N, CA, C and O atoms as CSV, one atom per row, in Angstrom:
chain,resi,resn,atom,element,x,y,z
A,1,ILE,N,N,-2.915,-1.216,48.258
A,1,ILE,CA,C,-4.045,-1.945,47.906
A,1,ILE,C,C,-4.835,-1.305,46.994
A,1,ILE,O,O,-5.134,-1.720,45.874
A,2,GLU,N,N,-5.188,-0.205,47.549
A,2,GLU,CA,C,-5.830,0.428,46.846
A,2,GLU,C,C,-4.510,1.749,45.711
A,2,GLU,O,O,-4.609,2.516,44.752
A,3,GLU,N,N,-3.767,1.413,46.374
A,3,GLU,CA,C,-2.637,1.833,45.313
A,3,GLU,C,C,-2.787,1.357,43.926
A,3,GLU,O,O,-2.719,2.090,42.940
A,4,LYS,N,N,-2.967,0.258,43.910
A,4,LYS,CA,C,-2.407,-0.757,43.164
A,4,LYS,C,C,-3.814,-0.784,42.205
A,4,LYS,O,O,-3.767,-0.642,40.983
A,5,LYS,N,N,-4.956,-0.972,42.896
A,5,LYS,CA,C,-6.355,-0.771,41.861
A,5,LYS,C,C,-6.535,0.365,41.589
A,5,LYS,O,O,-7.044,0.448,40.471
A,6,GLU,N,N,-6.361,1.383,42.085
A,6,GLU,CA,C,-6.325,2.714,41.463
A,6,GLU,C,C,-5.128,2.688,40.035
A,6,GLU,O,O,-5.702,3.192,39.070
A,7,HIS,N,N,-4.149,2.394,39.787
A,7,HIS,CA,C,-3.045,2.069,39.521
A,7,HIS,C,C,-3.258,1.285,37.772
A,7,HIS,O,O,-2.990,1.739,36.660
A,8,PHE,N,N,-4.043,-0.474,38.348
A,8,PHE,CA,C,-5.145,-1.200,37.540
A,8,PHE,C,C,-6.467,-0.068,36.680
A,8,PHE,O,O,-6.740,0.236,35.519
A,9,GLU,N,N,-6.930,0.219,37.888
A,9,GLU,CA,C,-7.860,1.108,37.100
A,9,GLU,C,C,-7.527,1.759,35.748
A,9,GLU,O,O,-8.357,1.596,34.854
A,10,LYS,N,N,-5.918,2.802,35.358
A,10,LYS,CA,C,-6.325,3.496,34.993
A,10,LYS,C,C,-5.171,2.768,34.116
A,10,LYS,O,O,-5.349,3.652,33.278
A,11,THR,N,N,-4.562,2.292,33.770
A,11,THR,CA,C,-3.659,1.020,32.926
A,11,THR,C,C,-5.422,0.543,31.694
A,11,THR,O,O,-5.586,0.443,30.478
A,12,GLU,N,N,-6.189,0.415,32.709
A,12,GLU,CA,C,-7.813,-0.222,32.210
A,12,GLU,C,C,-7.843,0.941,30.998
A,12,GLU,O,O,-8.020,0.761,29.793
A,13,GLN,N,N,-7.687,1.782,31.487
A,13,GLN,CA,C,-8.058,2.661,30.881
A,13,GLN,C,C,-8.367,3.846,29.575
A,13,GLN,O,O,-9.332,4.437,29.090
A,14,SER,N,N,-6.569,3.731,29.339
A,14,SER,CA,C,-5.886,3.323,29.010
A,14,SER,C,C,-5.862,2.336,27.979
A,14,SER,O,O,-5.996,2.615,26.788
A,15,ARG,N,N,-5.731,1.440,28.326
A,15,ARG,CA,C,-5.589,0.292,27.109
A,15,ARG,C,C,-6.854,0.236,26.673
A,15,ARG,O,O,-6.878,-0.359,25.596
A,16,LYS,N,N,-8.336,0.724,27.157
A,16,LYS,CA,C,-8.438,0.112,26.406
A,16,LYS,C,C,-9.765,1.298,25.363
A,16,LYS,O,O,-10.822,0.966,24.826
A,17,ARG,N,N,-8.706,3.443,25.483
A,17,ARG,CA,C,-8.946,4.219,24.985
A,17,ARG,C,C,-8.131,3.640,23.698
A,17,ARG,O,O,-8.773,3.548,22.651
A,18,ARG,N,N,-6.975,3.306,23.699
A,18,ARG,CA,C,-5.774,2.836,22.634
A,18,ARG,C,C,-6.655,2.072,21.720
A,18,ARG,O,O,-7.040,2.587,20.671
A,19,LYS,N,N,-7.006,0.825,22.077
A,19,LYS,CA,C,-7.689,-0.012,21.458
A,19,LYS,C,C,-9.251,0.543,20.333
A,19,LYS,O,O,-9.754,-0.097,19.410
A,20,ARG,N,N,-9.632,1.821,20.839
A,20,ARG,CA,C,-10.549,1.771,20.349
A,20,ARG,C,C,-10.277,3.394,19.580
A,20,ARG,O,O,-10.950,3.875,18.669
A,21,GLU,N,N,-9.263,3.924,20.166
A,21,GLU,CA,C,-8.452,4.521,18.809
A,21,GLU,C,C,-8.411,4.142,17.936
A,21,GLU,O,O,-8.901,4.597,16.903
A,22,GLU,N,N,-7.138,2.121,18.251
A,22,GLU,CA,C,-7.012,1.938,17.282
A,22,GLU,C,C,-7.899,1.274,15.940
A,22,GLU,O,O,-7.463,1.151,14.796
A,23,GLU,N,N,-9.242,0.895,16.424
A,23,GLU,CA,C,-10.502,0.290,16.023
A,23,GLU,C,C,-10.875,1.521,15.048
A,23,GLU,O,O,-11.389,1.293,13.953
A,24,ASP,N,N,-10.599,2.835,15.483
A,24,ASP,CA,C,-11.063,3.926,14.840
A,24,ASP,C,C,-10.343,4.105,13.376
A,24,ASP,O,O,-10.662,4.287,12.201
A,25,LEU,N,N,-9.464,3.981,13.983
A,25,LEU,CA,C,-8.211,4.072,12.734
A,25,LEU,C,C,-8.248,3.061,11.624
A,25,LEU,O,O,-8.089,3.334,10.435
A,26,VAL,N,N,-8.455,1.957,12.085
A,26,VAL,CA,C,-8.779,1.013,11.430
A,26,VAL,C,C,-9.796,1.009,10.276
A,26,VAL,O,O,-9.504,0.468,9.210
A,27,LYS,N,N,-11.265,1.743,10.519
A,27,LYS,CA,C,-12.311,1.762,10.542
A,27,LYS,C,C,-12.158,3.466,9.273
A,27,LYS,O,O,-13.077,3.657,8.476
A,28,LYS,N,N,-11.189,4.259,9.309
A,28,LYS,CA,C,-11.309,5.649,8.717
A,28,LYS,C,C,-10.508,5.464,7.568
A,28,LYS,O,O,-10.790,6.002,6.497
A,29,GLU,N,N,-8.853,4.232,7.839
A,29,GLU,CA,C,-8.170,3.664,6.653
A,29,GLU,C,C,-9.500,2.878,5.449
A,29,GLU,O,O,-9.767,3.096,4.267
A,30,ALA,N,N,-10.081,1.896,6.517
A,30,ALA,CA,C,-10.837,1.225,5.111
A,30,ALA,C,C,-12.641,1.392,4.394
A,30,ALA,O,O,-13.406,0.663,3.763
A,31,GLU,N,N,-12.667,2.933,5.011
A,31,GLU,CA,C,-13.173,4.075,4.909
A,31,GLU,C,C,-12.493,4.679,3.368
A,31,GLU,O,O,-13.175,4.986,2.390
A,32,GLU,N,N,-11.375,4.732,3.434
A,32,GLU,CA,C,-10.534,6.317,2.020
A,32,GLU,C,C,-10.528,4.740,1.432
A,32,GLU,O,O,-11.370,4.642,0.540
A,33,GLN,N,N,-9.753,3.371,1.701
A,33,GLN,CA,C,-9.913,2.836,0.525
A,33,GLN,C,C,-10.970,2.140,-0.197
A,33,GLN,O,O,-10.649,1.667,-1.288
A,34,ARG,N,N,-12.480,1.946,0.306
A,34,ARG,CA,C,-13.252,1.762,-0.152
A,34,ARG,C,C,-13.444,3.074,-0.998
A,34,ARG,O,O,-13.264,2.809,-2.187
A,35,ASN,N,N,-13.612,3.805,-0.884
A,35,ASN,CA,C,-13.733,5.458,-1.693
A,35,ASN,C,C,-12.197,5.671,-2.426
A,35,ASN,O,O,-11.819,6.842,-2.466
A,36,THR,N,N,-11.614,5.015,-2.797
A,36,THR,CA,C,-10.914,4.599,-3.621
A,36,THR,C,C,-11.129,3.762,-4.956
A,36,THR,O,O,-11.101,3.772,-6.187
A,37,ASP,N,N,-11.412,2.876,-3.555
A,37,ASP,CA,C,-11.778,1.679,-5.371
A,37,ASP,C,C,-12.925,1.957,-5.801
A,37,ASP,O,O,-13.157,1.422,-6.885
A,38,GLU,N,N,-13.999,2.772,-5.266
A,38,GLU,CA,C,-14.719,3.024,-5.899
A,38,GLU,C,C,-14.849,3.590,-7.281
A,38,GLU,O,O,-15.401,3.224,-8.318
A,39,ALA,N,N,-13.554,5.449,-6.604
A,39,ALA,CA,C,-13.182,6.350,-7.156
A,39,ALA,C,C,-12.876,5.714,-8.923
A,39,ALA,O,O,-13.370,6.003,-10.012
A,40,TRP,N,N,-11.593,4.536,-8.382
A,40,TRP,CA,C,-10.648,3.901,-9.941
A,40,TRP,C,C,-12.715,3.362,-10.336
A,40,TRP,O,O,-13.152,3.829,-11.387
A,41,GLU,N,N,-13.571,2.600,-9.604
A,41,GLU,CA,C,-14.391,1.898,-10.604
A,41,GLU,C,C,-15.089,3.088,-11.963
A,41,GLU,O,O,-15.222,3.084,-13.187
A,42,LYS,N,N,-15.334,3.859,-10.978
A,42,LYS,CA,C,-16.079,4.696,-11.879
A,42,LYS,C,C,-15.914,5.411,-12.775
A,42,LYS,O,O,-16.768,6.176,-13.223
A,43,ASN,N,N,-14.496,5.241,-13.287
A,43,ASN,CA,C,-13.468,5.846,-14.075
A,43,ASN,C,C,-13.036,4.861,-14.849
A,43,ASN,O,O,-12.250,5.173,-15.743
A,44,ARG,N,N,-13.373,3.661,-14.728
A,44,ARG,CA,C,-12.952,2.487,-15.349
A,44,ARG,C,C,-12.921,1.988,-16.464
A,44,ARG,O,O,-12.168,1.145,-16.950
A,45,ASN,N,N,-14.672,3.115,-17.293
A,45,ASN,CA,C,-14.727,3.094,-18.304
A,45,ASN,C,C,-13.950,4.257,-19.498
A,45,ASN,O,O,-13.784,4.296,-20.718
A,46,LYS,N,N,-13.648,5.044,-18.407
A,46,LYS,CA,C,-12.666,6.603,-19.430
A,46,LYS,C,C,-11.544,5.440,-19.777
A,46,LYS,O,O,-11.348,4.933,-20.881
A,47,ARG,N,N,-10.955,5.191,-18.706
A,47,ARG,CA,C,-10.060,4.695,-19.476
A,47,ARG,C,C,-9.302,3.954,-19.868
A,47,ARG,O,O,-8.081,3.931,-20.018
A,48,VAL,N,N,-10.533,2.978,-20.126
A,48,VAL,CA,C,-10.680,1.957,-20.948
A,48,VAL,C,C,-10.120,2.449,-22.718
A,48,VAL,O,O,-9.341,1.962,-23.538
A,49,GLN,N,N,-11.097,3.757,-22.670
A,49,GLN,CA,C,-11.719,4.038,-23.986
A,49,GLN,C,C,-10.496,4.855,-24.067
A,49,GLN,O,O,-10.304,5.482,-25.109
A,50,ASN,N,N,-9.858,4.910,-23.346
A,50,ASN,CA,C,-8.731,6.537,-23.704
A,50,ASN,C,C,-8.055,5.178,-24.470
A,50,ASN,O,O,-8.237,4.903,-25.656
A,51,TRP,N,N,-7.216,4.378,-23.496
A,51,TRP,CA,C,-6.629,2.774,-24.104
A,51,TRP,C,C,-6.680,2.860,-25.409
A,51,TRP,O,O,-5.936,3.312,-26.280
A,52,ARG,N,N,-8.039,2.168,-25.370
A,52,ARG,CA,C,-7.864,1.758,-26.780
A,52,ARG,C,C,-8.217,2.803,-27.995
A,52,ARG,O,O,-8.113,2.355,-29.137
A,53,GLU,N,N,-8.662,4.284,-27.809
A,53,GLU,CA,C,-7.665,4.604,-28.563
A,53,GLU,C,C,-6.281,5.186,-28.623
A,53,GLU,O,O,-5.994,5.919,-29.570
A,54,PHE,N,N,-5.585,4.974,-27.883
A,54,PHE,CA,C,-4.340,5.053,-28.189
A,54,PHE,C,C,-3.651,3.674,-28.684
A,54,PHE,O,O,-2.496,3.720,-29.107
A,55,SER,N,N,-4.079,2.926,-28.654
A,55,SER,CA,C,-3.419,2.141,-29.488
A,55,SER,C,C,-4.190,1.237,-30.053
A,55,SER,O,O,-3.996,0.038,-29.852
A,56,SER,N,N,-5.505,1.846,-31.105
A,56,SER,CA,C,-6.065,1.752,-32.384
A,56,SER,C,C,-4.393,3.116,-32.942
A,56,SER,O,O,-3.392,3.016,-33.652
A,57,ALA,N,N,-4.907,4.000,-32.238
A,57,ALA,CA,C,-3.953,5.140,-32.853
A,57,ALA,C,C,-2.536,4.823,-33.520
A,57,ALA,O,O,-2.182,4.956,-34.692
A,58,LYS,N,N,-1.834,4.360,-32.394
A,58,LYS,CA,C,-0.677,4.045,-32.605
A,58,LYS,C,C,-0.811,2.320,-33.752
A,58,LYS,O,O,0.354,2.221,-34.137
A,59,LYS,N,N,-1.493,1.254,-34.298
A,59,LYS,CA,C,-1.608,0.616,-35.247
A,59,LYS,C,C,-1.949,1.094,-36.542
A,59,LYS,O,O,-1.698,0.325,-37.470
A,60,LYS,N,N,-2.557,2.390,-36.861
A,60,LYS,CA,C,-2.427,2.837,-37.948
A,60,LYS,C,C,-1.730,3.841,-38.132
A,60,LYS,O,O,-1.979,4.633,-39.041
A,61,GLY,N,N,-0.462,4.025,-37.077
A,61,GLY,CA,C,0.537,4.561,-37.600
A,61,GLY,C,C,0.449,6.202,-37.428
A,61,GLY,O,O,1.318,6.951,-37.875
A,62,LYS,N,N,-1.099,6.797,-36.487
A,62,LYS,CA,C,-0.909,8.050,-36.666
A,62,LYS,C,C,-0.801,8.179,-34.939
A,62,LYS,O,O,-1.243,7.310,-34.187
A,63,SER,N,N,-0.163,9.365,-34.503
A,63,SER,CA,C,-0.752,9.683,-33.223
A,63,SER,C,C,-1.848,10.369,-32.933
A,63,SER,O,O,-2.191,10.820,-34.026
A,64,LEU,N,N,-2.638,10.739,-32.108
A,64,LEU,CA,C,-3.414,10.966,-31.078
A,64,LEU,C,C,-3.513,12.964,-31.831
A,64,LEU,O,O,-4.159,13.867,-31.300
A,65,THR,N,N,-2.942,13.049,-32.699
A,65,THR,CA,C,-2.582,14.695,-32.450
A,65,THR,C,C,-2.935,14.981,-34.074
A,65,THR,O,O,-3.278,16.092,-34.479
A,66,GLY,N,N,-2.791,13.774,-34.952
A,66,GLY,CA,C,-2.815,13.168,-36.209
A,66,GLY,C,C,-2.057,13.230,-36.989
A,66,GLY,O,O,-2.382,13.038,-38.160
A,67,LYS,N,N,-0.731,13.526,-36.630
A,67,LYS,CA,C,0.810,13.178,-37.404
A,67,LYS,C,C,1.505,11.787,-37.489
A,67,LYS,O,O,1.740,11.087,-36.505
A,68,SER,N,N,1.828,11.444,-38.873
A,68,SER,CA,C,2.486,10.161,-38.765
A,68,SER,C,C,3.642,10.163,-38.024
A,68,SER,O,O,4.624,10.895,-37.900
A,69,LEU,N,N,2.993,8.496,-37.288
A,69,LEU,CA,C,4.586,7.993,-36.034
A,69,LEU,C,C,5.513,7.170,-37.060
A,69,LEU,O,O,5.527,5.945,-36.938
A,70,LYS,N,N,6.443,7.901,-38.266
A,70,LYS,CA,C,7.188,6.937,-38.523
A,70,LYS,C,C,8.780,7.384,-37.485
A,70,LYS,O,O,9.208,8.255,-36.728
A,71,ARG,N,N,9.051,6.487,-37.929
A,71,ARG,CA,C,10.344,5.633,-36.545
A,71,ARG,C,C,11.327,6.125,-36.964
A,71,ARG,O,O,12.097,5.368,-37.556
A,72,GLN,N,N,11.689,7.532,-36.834
A,72,GLN,CA,C,13.223,8.297,-37.138
A,72,GLN,C,C,14.634,7.246,-37.015
A,72,GLN,O,O,14.770,6.027,-36.911
A,73,LYS,N,N,15.493,8.310,-37.081
A,73,LYS,CA,C,16.873,7.375,-36.902
A,73,LYS,C,C,17.618,8.994,-36.436
A,73,LYS,O,O,18.084,9.968,-37.027
A,74,ILE,N,N,17.275,8.352,-34.357
A,74,ILE,CA,C,18.214,9.253,-34.204
A,74,ILE,C,C,19.316,9.318,-33.565
A,74,ILE,O,O,19.407,8.448,-32.699
A,75,GLU,N,N,20.292,10.088,-33.660
A,75,GLU,CA,C,21.790,9.255,-33.473
A,75,GLU,C,C,22.432,10.331,-32.298
A,75,GLU,O,O,22.686,11.446,-32.755
A,76,LEU,N,N,22.763,10.106,-30.649
A,76,LEU,CA,C,23.260,11.039,-29.982
A,76,LEU,C,C,24.529,10.940,-29.674
A,76,LEU,O,O,25.232,10.028,-29.239
A,77,ARG,N,N,24.769,12.420,-30.081
A,77,ARG,CA,C,26.643,12.454,-29.885
A,77,ARG,C,C,27.267,13.106,-29.648
A,77,ARG,O,O,26.854,14.066,-30.299
A,78,ALA,N,N,28.431,13.560,-28.935
A,78,ALA,CA,C,28.644,13.862,-28.564
A,78,ALA,C,C,29.238,15.188,-28.923
A,78,ALA,O,O,29.357,14.945,-30.124
A,79,PRO,N,N,29.828,16.736,-28.765
A,79,PRO,CA,C,30.433,17.546,-29.154
A,79,PRO,C,C,31.503,17.293,-29.362
A,79,PRO,O,O,32.123,16.982,-28.345
A,80,LYS,N,N,32.648,17.261,-31.227
A,80,LYS,CA,C,33.654,17.098,-30.937
A,80,LYS,C,C,34.452,17.725,-30.000
A,80,LYS,O,O,34.152,18.432,-29.039
A,81,THR,N,N,35.844,17.237,-30.567
A,81,THR,CA,C,36.111,18.722,-29.147
A,81,THR,C,C,37.266,19.292,-29.979
A,81,THR,O,O,37.584,18.936,-31.114
A,82,ARG,N,N,38.060,20.604,-28.932
A,82,ARG,CA,C,38.584,21.408,-30.098
A,82,ARG,C,C,39.642,21.425,-28.848
A,82,ARG,O,O,39.538,21.397,-27.622
A,83,ALA,N,N,40.766,21.486,-29.843
A,83,ALA,CA,C,41.938,23.155,-28.550
A,83,ALA,C,C,41.841,23.662,-28.559
A,83,ALA,O,O,41.515,24.346,-29.529
A,84,GLU,N,N,42.118,24.191,-26.726
A,84,GLU,CA,C,41.884,25.373,-26.556
A,84,GLU,C,C,42.572,26.019,-26.861
A,84,GLU,O,O,43.711,25.648,-27.149
A,85,GLU,N,N,42.113,27.479,-26.944
A,85,GLU,CA,C,42.693,28.257,-27.782
A,85,GLU,C,C,43.587,29.348,-26.092
A,85,GLU,O,O,42.874,29.815,-25.203
A,86,ARG,N,N,44.859,29.463,-26.092
A,86,ARG,CA,C,45.449,30.367,-24.942
A,86,ARG,C,C,46.164,31.416,-25.957
A,86,ARG,O,O,46.584,31.350,-27.112
A,87,THR,N,N,46.098,32.319,-25.048
A,87,THR,CA,C,46.422,34.067,-24.747
A,87,THR,C,C,47.746,33.514,-24.503
A,87,THR,O,O,47.971,32.469,-23.892
A,88,GLU,N,N,48.915,34.570,-25.211
A,88,GLU,CA,C,49.538,34.671,-25.653
A,88,GLU,C,C,50.447,35.104,-23.924
A,88,GLU,O,O,51.556,34.695,-23.581
A,89,ASN,N,N,49.456,36.079,-23.084
A,89,ASN,CA,C,50.122,35.459,-21.647
A,89,ASN,C,C,49.437,34.942,-20.547
A,89,ASN,O,O,49.108,35.304,-19.417
A,90,ALA,N,N,49.359,34.181,-21.114
A,90,ALA,CA,C,48.556,32.270,-20.408
A,90,ALA,C,C,50.880,31.603,-20.015
A,90,ALA,O,O,52.032,31.714,-20.435
A,91,PRO,N,N,49.898,30.906,-18.818
A,91,PRO,CA,C,51.424,30.384,-19.144
A,91,PRO,C,C,51.827,29.440,-19.366
A,91,PRO,O,O,50.986,28.541,-19.355
A,92,LYS,N,N,53.060,29.080,-19.647
A,92,LYS,CA,C,53.408,28.242,-20.332
A,92,LYS,C,C,53.669,26.111,-19.359
A,92,LYS,O,O,53.953,25.569,-18.291
A,93,THR,N,N,53.304,25.828,-20.734
A,93,THR,CA,C,52.627,24.240,-19.926
A,93,THR,C,C,53.888,23.561,-20.238
A,93,THR,O,O,53.833,22.379,-19.901
A,94,GLU,N,N,55.152,23.945,-20.835
A,94,GLU,CA,C,56.319,23.428,-21.569
A,94,GLU,C,C,56.826,22.627,-20.222
A,94,GLU,O,O,57.124,23.385,-19.300
A,95,GLY,N,N,56.953,21.413,-19.993
A,95,GLY,CA,C,58.217,21.033,-18.826
A,95,GLY,C,C,57.526,21.335,-17.296
A,95,GLY,O,O,58.308,21.315,-16.345
A,96,PHE,N,N,56.147,21.602,-17.040
A,96,PHE,CA,C,55.025,21.521,-16.213
A,96,PHE,C,C,54.497,19.855,-16.052
A,96,PHE,O,O,54.175,19.091,-16.962
A,97,LYS,N,N,54.527,19.636,-14.814
A,97,LYS,CA,C,54.529,18.938,-14.436
A,97,LYS,C,C,52.844,18.437,-13.309
A,97,LYS,O,O,52.837,18.264,-12.090
A,98,PRO,N,N,52.137,18.373,-13.873
A,98,PRO,CA,C,50.903,18.378,-12.566
A,98,PRO,C,C,50.834,18.399,-11.054
A,98,PRO,O,O,51.687,17.911,-10.313
A,99,LEU,N,N,49.564,19.107,-10.619
A,99,LEU,CA,C,50.101,18.408,-9.013
A,99,LEU,C,C,50.198,17.630,-8.330
A,99,LEU,O,O,49.433,16.844,-8.888
A,100,GLY,N,N,50.418,17.293,-7.776
A,100,GLY,CA,C,50.742,15.720,-7.176
A,100,GLY,C,C,51.246,14.908,-7.817
A,100,GLY,O,O,50.854,13.753,-7.977
A,101,ILE,N,N,52.099,15.371,-8.224
A,101,ILE,CA,C,53.146,14.790,-8.573
A,101,ILE,C,C,54.713,14.625,-8.184
A,101,ILE,O,O,55.561,15.094,-8.943
A,102,ASN,N,N,55.027,14.060,-7.182
A,102,ASN,CA,C,56.430,14.718,-6.551
A,102,ASN,C,C,57.560,13.120,-7.218
A,102,ASN,O,O,57.809,11.951,-6.924
A,103,GLU,N,N,57.797,13.862,-7.939
A,103,GLU,CA,C,59.603,12.840,-8.303
A,103,GLU,C,C,60.673,13.356,-7.481
A,103,GLU,O,O,61.734,12.822,-7.803
A,104,ASP,N,N,60.783,14.082,-6.666
A,104,ASP,CA,C,62.104,14.397,-6.392
A,104,ASP,C,C,62.993,13.397,-5.648
A,104,ASP,O,O,64.165,13.594,-5.327
A,105,TYR,N,N,62.075,12.004,-5.360
A,105,TYR,CA,C,62.867,11.168,-4.491
A,105,TYR,C,C,63.583,10.754,-5.975
A,105,TYR,O,O,63.786,9.547,-5.838
A,106,LYS,N,N,63.836,10.955,-6.676
A,106,LYS,CA,C,64.267,10.221,-8.418
A,106,LYS,C,C,66.297,11.162,-7.984
A,106,LYS,O,O,67.523,11.080,-7.908
A,107,LYS,N,N,65.650,11.555,-7.923
A,107,LYS,CA,C,66.915,12.620,-7.043
A,107,LYS,C,C,67.763,11.724,-6.428
A,107,LYS,O,O,68.864,11.488,-6.926
A,108,TYR,N,N,67.430,11.244,-5.506
A,108,TYR,CA,C,68.172,10.608,-4.752
A,108,TYR,C,C,68.244,9.131,-4.457
A,108,TYR,O,O,68.516,8.578,-3.391
A,109,TRP,N,N,68.003,8.711,-5.402
A,109,TRP,CA,C,68.083,7.451,-5.737
A,109,TRP,C,C,69.259,6.620,-6.647
A,109,TRP,O,O,69.955,7.141,-7.518
A,110,LYS,N,N,69.291,5.549,-6.327
A,110,LYS,CA,C,70.653,5.048,-6.233
A,110,LYS,C,C,70.418,3.839,-6.822
A,110,LYS,O,O,71.338,3.033,-6.966
């Protein structure tokens, strides 16, 4: 009975400790969230002002650097292909079959 009582007390202490740690963790997370929210609100006016400057410059047709924002037609194309130049001592490709193609079965096919 004494062992059960000691075991119960130990488990109860560890349960209380774990509960305290969880509460501390929740408090810390709430504090961090509150600090983040406060920082967000402090910078709100600056963000709004920057957006207004950007959108008004966009409507006027100028970038924030002062250059105009004319639409330019840009096309992306792949480079043109050209035949590879072979040296005289390169292996000849006439009658050459790529690897992996085996047609030996045709010899015995009737």
